[in-house]
Residue, then its C-alpha position, 0 to 999 in steps of 0.5 A: m500499499i502506498i501512502d500519499p506523501q501528505i498524509q505521510g507528513a502529516l502522520m509524522l507532523r502528529e507523531k512529534i507533537q505526541d511526542l512533546i506532548a508526552l514530554a510535557a505530561v512528565a514534566g509535569e506529573r514528574s512521573f512516568t507512571r503517572a504520566a503514562a496512566r494520564l496519556n493512556v499508555s504504558q511506561s515502557a512505551l512512554s520512557h521509549t518515546i521520551k528517548g526518542l524526542e531526546k535523540r533526535l533533538g540531540l538533547r537530554l531534556l529529563t533527569r532520571t533517577t530512581r524515584s523522580v523525574a525532573p526536566t532538565l535546563e534544556g527541557e525546561d526551556l523547550l516547556a516553556t516554549l510549548n506551555p503556550c501551545l499546548e494550554 
């Protein structure tokens, strides 16, 4: 099956927007578990989404420990830019 290039572009854009929404959820909840529940996805899928976003951007956006998650300075900057768009 061949997908129209415009449709393919729209699907890729939607995926990227979903990744940014995922970042905002994790940062807001300060927890992958709570963010995953809020987004109705698995914790593993959410973790892979964030890792993929960080890899594409070449930036570490979240600091992770076994007990907490917090945005890095770069993550805070990106979220500050995104917040008006996501509200």
